[in-house]
C-alpha positions, 0 to 999 in steps of 0.5 A: 102304315095303317092305310097301307095295311088296309089296302093289302087285304084287298088286293090279296083277296082279289081273285086272279080273274078280277086282276086280269079282266081289266088289263091286257097283261092278263090276256089269255090267247085262245087260238089254235092249240093256245098259241097266240095270234102273233105267234101264228103269224110269226111262225107263218111270215118266214114260211110265206117267204120260203113258199114265195121263193119257191112259186116265183124263183124256183118254179120260174127256173124249173118251168122253163120261163127263166131259161127261156128269158136269159136265152134270149138275152144272150143271143147275139142278135136279140129282138124285142118279143113281138117285133123285128127291133133289136133288144136294147141292152144299154140304158146307162152305160153301167154294165151291171145296172143295164144287165139287170134292166135288160132282164126286168124289161124282157120279163115285163114285155108280155105284162104290157102286151094285150095279146095274152088275155089272162095275163093282161087281165091279171096285171090289170088287177095286179097293178091296183093291188101292187100300188095299194100295197106300196101306198100302205107300206110307204104310209107305215114307214112314215109313222112316229113309232118307226122313226129311225128304225129299219122299217122306215127305210122303205125306199130300200125295201121297194128296191129289193122287192123289185129285184127279187120278188114281192113274195120273198121281200114282203113277208120278211119286212112284215116279220121284222116290223112285228119285231121291232115296231111299236105300231105292232104292239097293243097300245092304248089310245093315249100313246097314239100320238107317239106311236101311230101318227104320221105327219099330216103334211106327208099324208097329204102328199102321198097320194101325189107321190104314189101317182107321179112316182108309180101310177104314171110310169105304169101308164107309160110303159103300157103304151103300145108299140109301134102305134103309139110309141117306137119299140126303143121308146117302149122298152126305155119306158118299161126300164123307167118303171123298174125304180119306182120305189126310188122315184116315189121316195125322191118325189115325196121328199121334193114335194115335202120340201117344197110344201115346207118352204111355201108354208113358211112363206105364207105363214104369218109371224103371229102364227107361232102364238096360236095353240097348236092343233091336236095331232091325233085328230089331224092324223085321223082326218087326213089318214082316211083320204089316203085309205079312200085313195088306196081303196079306189085304186084296188076297185077301179082295177079289180072290178073290171078285170074280174068282170072281163075274166068272168064273162065270155066274149060272146056276151060283149057287143061286137063294137067292144071288139078290143074288150071281147078280146080280153074276155076269157070266161074263165077266172081260173085262168087269170087268178089261179096258178097251176099246181107248183110241181117242178116237172111242169113246163109252161107252153109260152113265155107269157104263161110262165110270166103270169104264173110267176106274178100270180104266186108273187101277188098271192103270197105277198098279199097273204102275208099283208093280210095276216099282218093287218089282221094282227094289227087290227086285232091289237087295236081291240084287246087293249083293256081299259075301264071304260063307261059303256054309256059314252060316245064309244059305238057299241061294236067298238066297245065289244071289240075292246072288251073282246076277252069274252069267249062268246064276244071274241067268236062273234067278233072273229066271224064278223072279221072273216065276213068283212074280209071276205067281202071286201076281197071280192070287192076290191082284192085281197089288198082292199080287205088289208086296207079295210083292216088297217082303217078300222084299226086307226078308227078304233084307236080314234075312239080310244083317243076321243075317250082319253083312253 
């Protein structure tokens, strides 16, 4: 009793500031009008989904894109665009599936046609951005903290976004993630094993799953007709690409099962007596290879597209006639959609498809950027009592103590600069990769320090 009575005065005499300075419980948001960043993003995500529906579905109907597509599809002797060959309307023998595939094949027909320079360049850029987004979403669904939660069913989410739109589906998925996933909340490094980790086997095979399930089908559907493949084969390859979320998850499951089977065959009986390797260290060592893979996808598709969009055709050598045909000299034609007015009519079907994809990627990647920013911020605000003279890098230490207003402003400036630079180098999804990678590195330092 005497010991307890001596402790009570110390607690009662402590100021609120001292109680709050070492704990995330006392964190006071200083965002715009005192709303926390989390609250702002939770409000913005459904608004982005609504904007995505307007910029894709509503605008596509108003500007003439969808009426043209459906008119061509419903015509009695429909021809595949750019050819004198018939439009395929039967792929599986199931009427509902064949109808949807025919719609998607018609929509993506100008996407893989190099005759429209702005659309071709945007699709080169967009293919890498979308591959990056899909890889990161699959990786997120595999985290320990998301196991058995709705956000872990990423194959279903991918199937929905393919049939509706990236801009409508992704903000809603990220909203669900922020509400239900423990990964979306601040947590100390000591909880990383139960929240952040992805099985190392999944990380090892994920790039192969993406390559076989998304990248190779994407390359196949770009094969030109009739020079390389027939018109009918070209249509079938476009149709083959559409369910890439299903292909990705099926291939991942097969590769995982085969790897486990081979591993069991090669494992010696006495290996069970070995102490298990630290899971946190294994995850962080493997995750960086996935992040590098995704960043490479972004850069090798973004930089060539940006360069060709910025250069006029006259600046390219005569020997590069195919590249000269793609050079536009106007970046705005490739990346910036027109003002979303319902009264505007597109002058061609490819222009309508380009507008749809521009809004689709712009809004979807904005949602992902906001989401990754919040996850990065969560990794930096977890307060703990640590020794500044330990192995933590100074910039990480400052981020961990970002409750101070001056430090917080400096950190936000650094984040804004980093985001802008990587968006220029690798597109918006490149910036998302860097933020998520940085978040994992901060948690890695916490794990090393045991905090």
